[in-house]
N, CA, C and O of each residue as an XYZ file, in Angstrom:
792
protein
N     -88.421    228.890    -24.858
C     -89.690    228.674    -24.163
C     -89.490    227.895    -22.862
O     -90.460    227.468    -22.236
N     -88.212    227.708    -22.453
C     -87.976    226.966    -21.213
C     -87.425    227.901    -20.140
O     -86.978    229.012    -20.426
N     -87.470    227.425    -18.911
C     -86.974    228.193    -17.773
C     -85.549    227.768    -17.439
O     -85.169    226.616    -17.648
N     -84.763    228.709    -16.916
C     -83.410    228.412    -16.462
C     -83.286    228.852    -15.002
O     -84.208    229.438    -14.436
N     -82.138    228.560    -14.412
C     -81.917    228.976    -13.012
C     -82.071    230.483    -12.856
O     -82.516    230.960    -11.812
N     -81.702    231.231    -13.894
C     -81.775    232.703    -13.830
C     -83.212    233.200    -13.695
O     -83.439    234.317    -13.229
N     -84.182    232.381    -14.098
C     -85.598    232.768    -14.026
C     -86.191    232.536    -12.634
O     -87.311    232.967    -12.359
N     -85.455    231.865    -11.769
C     -85.994    231.473    -10.466
C     -85.459    232.361     -9.353
O     -84.365    232.918     -9.446
N     -86.258    232.477     -8.297
C     -85.804    233.162     -7.087
C     -85.105    232.166     -6.164
O     -85.389    230.969     -6.193
N     -84.197    232.676     -5.354
C     -83.643    231.856     -4.277
C     -84.756    231.590     -3.267
O     -85.812    232.221     -3.323
N     -84.524    230.660     -2.346
C     -85.540    230.361     -1.326
C     -85.867    231.610     -0.508
O     -87.028    231.863     -0.187
N     -84.850    232.377     -0.180
C     -85.065    233.595      0.618
C     -85.876    234.616     -0.189
O     -86.830    235.205      0.319
N     -85.486    234.814     -1.438
C     -86.227    235.754     -2.302
C     -87.670    235.307     -2.487
O     -88.594    236.119     -2.445
N     -87.854    233.992     -2.695
C     -89.207    233.486     -2.936
C     -90.086    233.666     -1.699
O     -91.285    233.917     -1.827
N     -89.519    233.545     -0.537
C     -90.304    233.757      0.680
C     -90.907    235.164      0.695
O     -92.024    235.366      1.172
N     -90.162    236.124      0.172
C     -90.667    237.504      0.103
C     -91.657    237.683     -1.045
O     -92.678    238.355     -0.895
N     -91.350    237.081     -2.182
C     -92.151    237.281     -3.395
C     -93.427    236.438     -3.421
O     -94.373    236.763     -4.138
N     -93.450    235.361     -2.642
C     -94.496    234.342     -2.785
C     -95.923    234.876     -2.664
O     -96.747    234.542     -3.516
N     -96.267    235.687     -1.654
C     -97.675    236.100     -1.546
C     -98.198    236.803     -2.810
O     -99.279    236.477     -3.300
N     -97.436    237.756     -3.329
C     -97.871    238.485     -4.524
C     -97.829    237.591     -5.753
O     -98.723    237.640     -6.598
N     -96.783    236.771     -5.848
C     -96.638    235.885     -7.012
C     -97.768    234.855     -7.040
O     -98.320    234.556     -8.099
N     -98.104    234.321     -5.878
C     -99.177    233.327     -5.789
C    -100.504    233.919     -6.263
O    -101.247    233.265     -6.995
N    -100.804    235.146     -5.853
C    -102.039    235.810     -6.296
C    -102.046    235.990     -7.814
O    -103.064    235.781     -8.473
N    -100.902    236.378     -8.348
C    -100.778    236.561     -9.804
C    -101.036    235.249    -10.537
O    -101.765    235.217    -11.529
N    -100.436    234.171    -10.046
C    -100.581    232.870    -10.705
C    -102.021    232.364    -10.603
O    -102.562    231.848    -11.581
N    -102.642    232.503     -9.438
C    -104.024    232.037     -9.272
C    -104.963    232.786    -10.211
O    -105.868    232.186    -10.792
N    -104.756    234.091    -10.364
C    -105.586    234.868    -11.298
C    -105.344    234.407    -12.733
O    -106.282    234.294    -13.522
N    -104.083    234.142    -13.066
C    -103.708    233.673    -14.408
C    -104.335    232.315    -14.713
O    -104.799    232.076    -15.827
N    -104.348    231.432    -13.721
C    -104.846    230.066    -13.925
C    -106.354    230.021    -14.175
O    -106.851    229.054    -14.754
N    -107.091    231.052    -13.746
C    -108.542    231.044    -13.942
C    -108.915    230.890    -15.401
O    -109.915    230.247    -15.724
N    -108.126    231.470    -16.279
C    -108.403    231.392    -17.712
C    -107.605    230.291    -18.399
O    -107.488    230.274    -19.624
N    -107.054    229.367    -17.600
C    -106.264    228.280    -18.183
C    -106.778    226.915    -17.726
O    -106.043    225.928    -17.738
N    -108.049    226.872    -17.324
C    -108.653    225.574    -17.027
C    -109.964    225.456    -17.780
O    -110.742    226.405    -17.879
N    -110.180    224.273    -18.303
C    -111.319    224.043    -19.177
C    -112.088    222.822    -18.678
O    -111.585    221.699    -18.717
N    -113.317    223.057    -18.208
C    -114.162    221.952    -17.758
C    -114.676    221.185    -18.969
O    -115.159    221.775    -19.936
N    -114.565    219.863    -18.902
C    -115.105    218.972    -19.928
C    -116.201    218.155    -19.248
O    -115.963    217.043    -18.777
N    -117.399    218.722    -19.205
C    -118.460    218.095    -18.440
C    -118.232    218.307    -16.951
O    -117.455    219.173    -16.550
N    -118.912    217.513    -16.140
C    -118.860    217.690    -14.688
C    -117.647    217.045    -14.030
O    -117.279    217.416    -12.915
N    -117.022    216.087    -14.703
C    -116.028    215.264    -14.015
C    -114.670    215.188    -14.693
O    -113.861    214.322    -14.361
N    -114.409    216.081    -15.636
C    -113.091    216.104    -16.279
C    -112.699    217.553    -16.544
O    -113.547    218.411    -16.792
N    -111.407    217.800    -16.487
C    -110.941    219.186    -16.647
C    -109.513    219.173    -17.183
O    -108.696    218.335    -16.799
N    -109.230    220.116    -18.074
C    -107.880    220.350    -18.565
C    -107.319    221.590    -17.878
O    -107.956    222.643    -17.858
N    -106.124    221.452    -17.317
C    -105.406    222.570    -16.720
C    -104.202    222.849    -17.616
O    -103.231    222.093    -17.610
N    -104.266    223.930    -18.381
C    -103.222    224.226    -19.353
C    -102.018    224.865    -18.671
O    -102.148    225.778    -17.856
N    -100.840    224.353    -19.034
C     -99.597    224.835    -18.444
C     -98.937    225.863    -19.360
O     -99.148    225.854    -20.573
N     -98.143    226.743    -18.771
C     -97.286    227.648    -19.518
C     -96.103    228.015    -18.630
O     -95.966    227.483    -17.528
N     -95.253    228.916    -19.098
C     -94.036    229.234    -18.338
C     -94.363    229.747    -16.935
O     -93.651    229.433    -15.981
N     -95.429    230.529    -16.804
C     -95.765    231.083    -15.489
C     -96.252    229.990    -14.531
O     -95.813    229.941    -13.382
N     -97.154    229.115    -14.991
C     -97.662    228.058    -14.107
C     -96.548    227.091    -13.725
O     -96.513    226.593    -12.600
N     -95.644    226.828    -14.655
C     -94.543    225.899    -14.368
C     -93.507    226.550    -13.444
O     -92.943    225.878    -12.581
N     -93.256    227.844    -13.617
C     -92.358    228.529    -12.678
C     -92.910    228.409    -11.263
O     -92.167    228.147    -10.317
N     -94.208    228.600    -11.128
C     -94.836    228.485     -9.805
C     -94.659    227.068     -9.253
O     -94.322    226.895     -8.082
N     -94.888    226.055    -10.097
C     -94.722    224.658     -9.659
C     -93.303    224.407     -9.162
O     -93.098    223.800     -8.112
N     -92.326    224.885     -9.936
C     -90.927    224.655     -9.562
C     -90.592    225.377     -8.263
O     -89.982    224.797     -7.364
N     -90.993    226.649     -8.165
C     -90.695    227.405     -6.942
C     -91.324    226.745     -5.725
O     -90.713    226.698     -4.657
N     -92.540    226.237     -5.880
C     -93.203    225.575     -4.758
C     -92.486    224.280     -4.374
O     -92.332    223.981     -3.190
N     -92.051    223.515     -5.374
C     -91.328    222.276     -5.078
C     -90.007    222.584     -4.368
O     -89.658    221.920     -3.392
N     -89.281    223.575     -4.851
C     -88.016    223.944     -4.211
C     -88.260    224.398     -2.776
O     -87.483    224.076     -1.878
N     -89.342    225.147     -2.564
C     -89.685    225.649     -1.228
C     -90.032    224.490     -0.290
O     -89.516    224.410      0.824
N     -90.907    223.596     -0.749
C     -91.360    222.478      0.092
C     -90.196    221.560      0.455
O     -90.074    221.102      1.591
N     -89.340    221.302     -0.542
C     -88.242    220.360     -0.338
C     -86.965    221.046      0.173
O     -85.946    220.392      0.396
N     -87.037    222.374      0.353
C     -85.894    223.166      0.839
C     -84.657    222.935     -0.032
O     -83.555    222.750      0.484
N     -84.841    222.948     -1.329
C     -83.732    222.705     -2.260
C     -83.069    224.035     -2.604
O     -83.734    224.978     -3.032
N     -81.759    224.101     -2.414
C     -81.035    225.306     -2.813
C     -79.738    224.967     -3.543
O     -79.068    225.865     -4.051
N     -79.367    223.666     -3.605
C     -78.165    223.279     -4.339
C     -78.452    223.307     -5.841
O     -79.563    223.011     -6.281
N     -77.418    223.673     -6.622
C     -77.570    223.801     -8.077
C     -78.082    222.503     -8.707
O     -78.938    222.531     -9.591
N     -77.555    221.372     -8.245
C     -77.951    220.084     -8.844
C     -79.439    219.812     -8.649
O     -80.121    219.379     -9.578
N     -79.940    220.063     -7.447
C     -81.353    219.841     -7.166
C     -82.252    220.772     -7.964
O     -83.319    220.371     -8.429
N     -81.814    222.023     -8.119
C     -82.589    222.987     -8.912
C     -82.644    222.542    -10.369
O     -83.696    222.620    -11.004
N     -81.519    222.078    -10.899
C     -81.489    221.614    -12.292
C     -82.385    220.398    -12.492
O     -83.010    220.257    -13.543
N     -82.454    219.520    -11.498
C     -83.334    218.351    -11.600
C     -84.789    218.784    -11.727
O     -85.539    218.223    -12.526
N     -85.191    219.783    -10.938
C     -86.571    220.274    -11.029
C     -86.835    220.921    -12.388
O     -87.890    220.706    -12.984
N     -85.882    221.710    -12.874
C     -86.032    222.341    -14.188
C     -86.171    221.283    -15.287
O     -87.006    221.416    -16.181
N     -85.350    220.236    -15.214
C     -85.408    219.182    -16.228
C     -86.726    218.415    -16.169
O     -87.230    217.955    -17.194
N     -87.282    218.278    -14.962
C     -88.547    217.550    -14.806
C     -89.730    218.356    -15.323
O     -90.648    217.801    -15.926
N     -89.710    219.666    -15.087
C     -90.888    220.490    -15.379
C     -90.837    221.228    -16.713
O     -91.889    221.523    -17.279
N     -89.650    221.534    -17.235
C     -89.574    222.282    -18.496
C     -90.315    221.619    -19.660
O     -90.873    222.330    -20.495
N     -90.344    220.281    -19.747
C     -91.085    219.669    -20.857
C     -92.587    219.961    -20.842
O     -93.265    219.727    -21.842
N     -93.120    220.471    -19.719
C     -94.550    220.768    -19.634
C     -94.893    222.164    -20.164
O     -96.065    222.535    -20.218
N     -93.876    222.937    -20.554
C     -94.119    224.270    -21.116
C     -94.356    224.127    -22.618
O     -93.573    223.466    -23.300
N     -95.426    224.736    -23.151
C     -95.694    224.619    -24.590
C     -94.563    225.213    -25.430
O     -93.854    226.119    -24.992
N     -94.409    224.680    -26.651
C     -93.281    225.027    -27.516
C     -93.621    226.072    -28.583
O     -92.788    226.363    -29.440
N     -94.825    226.637    -28.544
C     -95.210    227.613    -29.554
C     -96.089    227.029    -30.642
O     -96.792    227.759    -31.339
N     -96.049    225.689    -30.790
C     -96.883    225.011    -31.795
C     -97.717    223.906    -31.141
O     -98.179    222.986    -31.816
N     -97.903    224.004    -29.830
C     -98.726    223.005    -29.156
C     -99.314    223.604    -27.873
O     -98.925    224.679    -27.416
N    -100.255    222.866    -27.328
C    -100.770    223.155    -25.988
C    -100.427    221.976    -25.104
O    -100.499    220.826    -25.537
N    -100.053    222.258    -23.865
C     -99.737    221.196    -22.915
C    -100.617    221.385    -21.688
O    -100.811    222.504    -21.213
N    -101.143    220.286    -21.187
C    -102.125    220.382    -20.107
C    -102.052    219.169    -19.205
O    -101.620    218.090    -19.609
N    -102.486    219.376    -17.972
C    -102.748    218.278    -17.050
C    -104.239    217.985    -17.144
O    -105.063    218.883    -16.970
N    -104.586    216.738    -17.419
C    -105.984    216.302    -17.550
C    -106.369    215.581    -16.269
O    -105.732    214.602    -15.880
N    -107.412    216.070    -15.618
C    -107.844    215.495    -14.341
C    -109.250    214.925    -14.470
O    -110.155    215.580    -14.988
N    -109.418    213.707    -13.996
C    -110.749    213.106    -13.867
C    -111.150    213.289    -12.407
O    -110.464    212.815    -11.502
N    -112.267    213.981    -12.186
C    -112.583    214.481    -10.852
C    -113.911    213.921    -10.340
O    -114.985    214.384    -10.723
N    -113.816    212.926     -9.475
C    -114.971    212.392     -8.731
C    -114.611    212.483     -7.253
O    -113.601    211.924     -6.825
N    -115.426    213.179     -6.476
C    -115.068    213.385     -5.070
C    -115.238    212.123     -4.232
O    -114.488    211.906     -3.281
N    -116.220    211.286     -4.578
C    -116.466    210.066     -3.803
C    -115.489    208.970     -4.243
O    -115.480    208.595     -5.415
N    -114.665    208.449     -3.320
C    -113.649    207.458     -3.703
C    -114.239    206.191     -4.336
O    -113.663    205.647     -5.279
N    -115.368    205.724     -3.830
C    -115.975    204.506     -4.383
C    -116.437    204.749     -5.821
O    -116.195    203.923     -6.702
N    -117.098    205.877     -6.053
C    -117.540    206.204     -7.414
C    -116.337    206.404     -8.322
O    -116.342    205.955     -9.468
N    -115.297    207.081     -7.816
C    -114.102    207.309     -8.626
C    -113.502    205.990     -9.089
O    -113.126    205.852    -10.253
N    -113.413    205.028     -8.190
C    -112.826    203.725     -8.534
C    -113.614    203.048     -9.656
O    -113.033    202.488    -10.586
N    -114.943    203.106     -9.557
C    -115.789    202.497    -10.593
C    -115.595    203.219    -11.916
O    -115.385    202.585    -12.949
N    -115.663    204.537    -11.885
C    -115.589    205.321    -13.122
C    -114.220    205.193    -13.798
O    -114.148    205.128    -15.026
N    -113.142    205.158    -13.024
C    -111.820    205.002    -13.633
C    -111.704    203.664    -14.354
O    -110.962    203.537    -15.328
N    -112.439    202.673    -13.871
C    -112.488    201.392    -14.567
C    -113.254    201.466    -15.876
O    -112.979    200.707    -16.805
N    -114.212    202.377    -15.953
C    -115.030    202.532    -17.164
C    -114.410    203.474    -18.191
O    -114.843    203.519    -19.343
N    -113.390    204.228    -17.767
C    -112.869    205.295    -18.621
C    -111.472    205.015    -19.164
O    -110.739    205.944    -19.502
N    -111.102    203.746    -19.249
C    -109.796    203.391    -19.819
C    -109.702    203.963    -21.231
O    -110.600    203.775    -22.052
N    -108.610    204.657    -21.499
C    -108.382    205.234    -22.829
C    -108.959    206.613    -23.041
O    -108.819    207.169    -24.130
N    -109.607    207.189    -22.030
C    -110.236    208.509    -22.211
C    -109.215    209.569    -22.603
O    -109.530    210.493    -23.353
N    -107.994    209.437    -22.095
C    -106.973    210.445    -22.403
C    -106.681    210.522    -23.901
O    -106.308    211.578    -24.411
N    -106.853    209.401    -24.602
C    -106.598    209.370    -26.051
C    -107.804    209.831    -26.864
O    -107.702    209.996    -28.080
N    -108.947    210.039    -26.207
C    -110.173    210.446    -26.892
C    -110.562    211.892    -26.570
O    -111.657    212.339    -26.912
N    -109.663    212.609    -25.915
C    -109.896    214.003    -25.533
C    -109.236    214.886    -26.579
O    -108.065    214.691    -26.907
N    -109.976    215.854    -27.106
C    -109.462    216.603    -28.258
C    -109.752    218.096    -28.179
O    -110.644    218.554    -27.465
N    -108.957    218.829    -28.945
C    -109.168    220.249    -29.200
C    -109.211    220.428    -30.713
O    -108.701    219.593    -31.460
N    -109.818    221.512    -31.152
C    -109.988    221.711    -32.592
C    -109.989    223.202    -32.910
O    -110.728    223.980    -32.307
N    -109.167    223.577    -33.847
C    -109.198    224.944    -34.372
C    -110.233    224.965    -35.489
O    -110.228    224.102    -36.367
N    -111.109    225.942    -35.450
C    -112.194    226.053    -36.432
C    -111.655    225.915    -37.859
O    -110.697    226.581    -38.250
N    -112.305    225.025    -38.626
C    -111.901    224.812    -40.009
C    -110.899    223.687    -40.207
O    -110.523    223.385    -41.340
N    -110.460    223.061    -39.116
C    -109.457    221.997    -39.200
C    -109.967    220.745    -38.481
O    -110.976    220.785    -37.776
N    -109.250    219.635    -38.674
C    -109.606    218.386    -38.004
C    -109.355    218.491    -36.496
O    -108.601    219.346    -36.032
N    -109.997    217.613    -35.760
C    -109.733    217.503    -34.324
C    -108.266    217.139    -34.095
O    -107.657    216.422    -34.889
N    -107.716    217.645    -32.995
C    -106.366    217.278    -32.583
C    -106.501    216.480    -31.288
O    -106.846    217.031    -30.243
N    -106.227    215.181    -31.366
C    -106.310    214.331    -30.180
C    -105.006    214.426    -29.399
O    -103.934    214.626    -29.969
N    -105.120    214.278    -28.101
C    -103.958    214.439    -27.226
C    -102.943    213.326    -27.430
O    -103.296    212.168    -27.654
N    -101.676    213.705    -27.348
C    -100.593    212.743    -27.152
C    -100.417    212.695    -25.641
O     -99.970    213.662    -25.024
N    -100.772    211.569    -25.062
C    -100.907    211.506    -23.598
C     -99.777    210.719    -22.946
O     -99.284    209.729    -23.488
N     -99.384    211.188    -21.770
C     -98.519    210.438    -20.857
C     -97.211    209.992    -21.503
O     -96.860    208.812    -21.478
N     -96.505    210.948    -22.075
C     -95.226    210.602    -22.705
C     -94.174    210.223    -21.679
O     -93.191    209.558    -22.007
N     -94.377    210.648    -20.428
C     -93.391    210.342    -19.387
C     -93.512    208.906    -18.900
O     -92.501    208.239    -18.678
N     -94.749    208.420    -18.730
C     -94.964    207.037    -18.307
C     -96.420    206.645    -18.538
O     -97.304    207.498    -18.613
N     -96.649    205.355    -18.646
C     -98.003    204.835    -18.866
C     -98.812    205.016    -17.589
O     -98.341    204.679    -16.503
N    -100.025    205.544    -17.710
C    -100.811    205.862    -16.522
C    -102.112    205.077    -16.424
O    -102.945    205.371    -15.567
N    -102.299    204.093    -17.281
C    -103.456    203.230    -17.081
C    -103.025    201.780    -17.223
O    -101.918    201.486    -17.674
N    -103.912    200.885    -16.835
C    -103.620    199.463    -16.970
C    -104.887    198.772    -17.456
O    -105.834    199.436    -17.877
N    -104.910    197.452    -17.400
C    -106.064    196.713    -17.926
C    -107.331    196.940    -17.109
O    -108.437    196.706    -17.597
N    -107.174    197.395    -15.869
C    -108.328    197.534    -14.971
C    -108.872    198.948    -14.861
O    -110.067    199.139    -14.637
N    -108.002    199.941    -15.017
C    -108.477    201.316    -14.820
C    -107.506    202.303    -15.445
O    -106.350    201.985    -15.723
N    -108.016    203.519    -15.659
C    -107.144    204.617    -16.064
C    -106.744    205.402    -14.821
O    -107.293    205.187    -13.741
N    -105.800    206.298    -14.975
C    -105.393    207.171    -13.870
C    -106.327    208.376    -13.811
O    -106.971    208.720    -14.803
N    -106.397    209.011    -12.652
C    -107.195    210.238    -12.551
C    -106.406    211.459    -13.026
O    -106.966    212.550    -13.134
N    -105.107    211.286    -13.312
C    -104.261    212.390    -13.782
C    -103.484    211.942    -15.019
O    -102.854    210.884    -15.024
N    -103.541    212.765    -16.066
C    -102.778    212.497    -17.292
C    -102.114    213.783    -17.752
O    -102.620    214.879    -17.511
N    -100.969    213.636    -18.422
C    -100.286    214.791    -18.994
C    -100.445    214.748    -20.509
O    -100.139    213.743    -21.150
N    -100.930    215.855    -21.071
C    -101.370    215.883    -22.468
C    -100.579    216.906    -23.280
O    -100.174    217.956    -22.782
N    -100.374    216.551    -24.561
C     -99.793    217.492    -25.526
C    -100.662    217.472    -26.776
O    -100.970    216.411    -27.320
N    -101.050    218.657    -27.220
C    -101.852    218.805    -28.433
C    -100.999    219.511    -29.479
O    -100.727    220.705    -29.358
N    -100.577    218.775    -30.507
C     -99.689    219.325    -31.543
C    -100.513    219.960    -32.663
O    -101.427    219.336    -33.201
N    -100.183    221.198    -33.005
C    -100.902    221.928    -34.039
C    -100.027    222.123    -35.275
O     -98.810    222.281    -35.175
N    -100.668    222.108    -36.434
C     -99.947    222.427    -37.665
C     -99.738    223.932    -37.746
O    -100.385    224.697    -37.030
N     -98.831    224.351    -38.622
C     -98.574    225.785    -38.808
C     -99.851    226.503    -39.237
O    -100.106    227.629    -38.812
N    -100.656    225.846    -40.084
C    -101.903    226.467    -40.551
C    -102.891    226.646    -39.397
O    -103.597    227.653    -39.334
N    -102.940    225.678    -38.494
C    -103.819    225.804    -37.319
C    -103.379    226.958    -36.435
O    -104.208    227.728    -35.949
N    -102.071    227.077    -36.229
C    -101.545    228.166    -35.402
C    -101.921    229.516    -36.011
O    -102.381    230.417    -35.310
N    -101.721    229.642    -37.316
C    -102.037    230.900    -37.999
C    -103.522    231.227    -37.875
O    -103.895    232.372    -37.620
N    -104.364    230.213    -38.059
C    -105.812    230.435    -37.959
C    -106.215    230.846    -36.547
O    -107.012    231.768    -36.371
N    -105.666    230.164    -35.539
C    -105.993    230.499    -34.153
C    -105.533    231.923    -33.822
O    -106.260    232.685    -33.186
N    -104.317    232.271    -34.262
C    -103.807    233.627    -34.025
C    -104.663    234.656    -34.750
O    -104.756    235.808    -34.328
N    -105.296    234.224    -35.857
C    -106.132    235.121    -36.645
C    -107.560    235.244    -36.147
O    -108.357    235.982    -36.727
N    -107.897    234.525    -35.070
C    -109.221    234.680    -34.479
C    -110.157    233.499    -34.616
O    -111.310    233.573    -34.191
N    -109.679    232.399    -35.207
C    -110.545    231.222    -35.360
C    -110.993    230.703    -33.991
O    -110.239    230.747    -33.019
N    -112.218    230.218    -33.935
C    -112.726    229.631    -32.692
C    -111.962    228.351    -32.368
O    -111.398    227.707    -33.253
N    -111.954    227.995    -31.087
C    -111.355    226.741    -30.643
C    -112.459    225.924    -29.975
O    -113.208    226.430    -29.140
N    -112.541    224.658    -30.361
C    -113.542    223.753    -29.815
C    -112.859    222.650    -29.011
O    -111.667    222.386    -29.169
N    -113.643    222.018    -28.147
C    -113.125    220.918    -27.339
C    -114.204    219.859    -27.195
O    -115.388    220.129    -27.396
N    -113.781    218.647    -26.842
C    -114.739    217.574    -26.602
C    -114.029    216.282    -26.236
O    -112.800    216.210    -26.228
N    -114.824    215.262    -25.934
C    -114.309    213.923    -25.614
C    -115.168    212.912    -26.358
O    -116.396    212.994    -26.322
N    -114.532    211.957    -27.034
C    -115.247    210.961    -27.828
C    -115.333    209.594    -27.160
O    -115.717    208.623    -27.811
N    -114.989    209.493    -25.884
C    -115.025    208.193    -25.196
C    -116.477    207.744    -25.039
O    -117.325    208.544    -24.645
N    -116.781    206.472    -25.342
C    -118.184    206.020    -25.286
C    -118.827    206.118    -23.904
O    -120.045    206.260    -23.806
N    -118.029    206.044    -22.832
C    -118.582    206.129    -21.481
C    -118.523    207.539    -20.883
O    -118.956    207.763    -19.752
N    -117.982    208.483    -21.657
C    -117.940    209.873    -21.182
C    -117.793    210.743    -22.432
O    -116.697    211.193    -22.765
N    -118.902    210.967    -23.104
C    -118.892    211.711    -24.369
C    -119.246    213.169    -24.101
O    -120.275    213.472    -23.497
N    -118.388    214.052    -24.556
C    -118.647    215.491    -24.483
C    -118.671    216.012    -25.916
O    -117.625    216.102    -26.559
N    -119.864    216.358    -26.427
C    -119.933    216.878    -27.799
C    -119.144    218.183    -27.939
O    -118.896    218.883    -26.957
N    -118.760    218.491    -29.162
C    -117.980    219.697    -29.438
C    -118.644    220.936    -28.850
O    -119.852    221.132    -28.989
N    -117.846    221.762    -28.197
C    -118.347    223.056    -27.718
C    -117.239    224.086    -27.890
O    -116.054    223.753    -27.862
N    -117.641    225.345    -28.069
C    -116.670    226.416    -28.258
C    -116.046    226.796    -26.915
O    -116.750    226.989    -25.924
N    -114.747    226.899    -26.898
C    -114.022    227.314    -25.704
C    -114.320    228.792    -25.447
O    -114.298    229.601    -26.374
N    -114.597    229.141    -24.198
C    -114.916    230.528    -23.833
C    -113.807    231.474    -24.285
O    -112.631    231.111    -24.299
N    -114.197    232.682    -24.649
C    -113.273    233.653    -25.251
C    -112.036    233.900    -24.388
O    -110.920    233.935    -24.907
N    -112.220    234.072    -23.074
C    -111.068    234.405    -22.234
C    -110.084    233.232    -22.138
O    -108.877    233.445    -22.028
N    -110.596    231.999    -22.178
C    -109.710    230.824    -22.184
C    -109.040    230.701    -23.546
O    -107.842    230.436    -23.643
N    -109.832    230.898    -24.593
C    -109.293    230.857    -25.953
C    -108.132    231.843    -26.099
O    -107.079    231.488    -26.628
N    -108.322    233.082    -25.630
C    -107.286    234.099    -25.757
C    -106.026    233.704    -24.992
O    -104.914    233.953    -25.459
N    -106.192    233.097    -23.831
C    -105.051    232.653    -23.042
C    -104.286    231.545    -23.768
O    -103.056    231.521    -23.752
N    -105.017    230.633    -24.403
C    -104.373    229.537    -25.145
C    -103.665    230.044    -26.391
O    -102.572    229.585    -26.724
N    -104.293    230.992    -27.077
C    -103.671    231.530    -28.291
C    -102.359    232.231    -27.954
O    -101.439    232.254    -28.771
N    -102.271    232.802    -26.753
C    -101.027    233.457    -26.336
C     -99.857    232.467    -26.238
O     -98.698    232.881    -26.253
N    -100.152    231.169    -26.138
C     -99.100    230.145    -26.087
C     -98.487    229.879    -27.459
O     -97.416    229.280    -27.555
N     -99.158    230.318    -28.513
C     -98.767    229.940    -29.879
C     -97.884    230.996    -30.528
O     -98.024    232.192    -30.276
N     -96.972    230.523    -31.370
C     -96.126    231.411    -32.155
C     -96.131    230.930    -33.580
O     -95.914    229.748    -33.847
N     -96.378    231.843    -34.501
C     -96.353    231.469    -35.907
C     -94.906    231.221    -36.331
O     -93.981    231.919    -35.918
N     -94.750    230.196    -37.176
C     -93.390    229.856    -37.641
C     -92.828    231.012    -38.447
O     -93.520    231.613    -39.268
N     -91.568    231.311    -38.197
C     -90.908    232.398    -38.941
C     -90.416    231.876    -40.275
O     -89.808    230.809    -40.357
N     -90.686    232.640    -41.314
C     -90.235    232.250    -42.656
C     -88.792    232.694    -42.856
O     -88.423    233.823    -42.532
N     -87.978    231.777    -43.402
C     -86.553    232.117    -43.631
C     -86.417    232.889    -44.937
O     -85.309    233.270    -45.316
């Protein structure tokens, strides 16, 4: 479920492929973002979105040496789901900087209160910011990296058509459970693989 150097284009190749690839990725991403109220959103990652991120970073930084490419792969590969989880970037979105500063102070811990749920099972709360701590005593960050770990039974149920719900239980930003739209649900289920029996 990870990317290697063989999966990437050279800088020259990417310059040719980029316009079509970018359109493909933007269309793909439409069904991989989930609004949680007006001011929070989950952007779900997968191999395609991460390939795009890596190619863009290599392009911007003009990286073509093997060592630099491997560094990008090592940084981004952990964001690709493993078949039994969903991985997402969680964004708190307030356009006004003054309001954003106030709200980030009120929303400490929101990343730990954001959840997904497969119908018939308990809520799955995010494991947030495994790379580094993103909040402090005064405020949370506007960007968090999330992992939602599912049991084998949850994966089987989701693959079998069970609804997926989402919500936030933070007292200052509560989003009651709601069903994830079908096209987003289908995109998320495509990330899952049922465990193979030996």
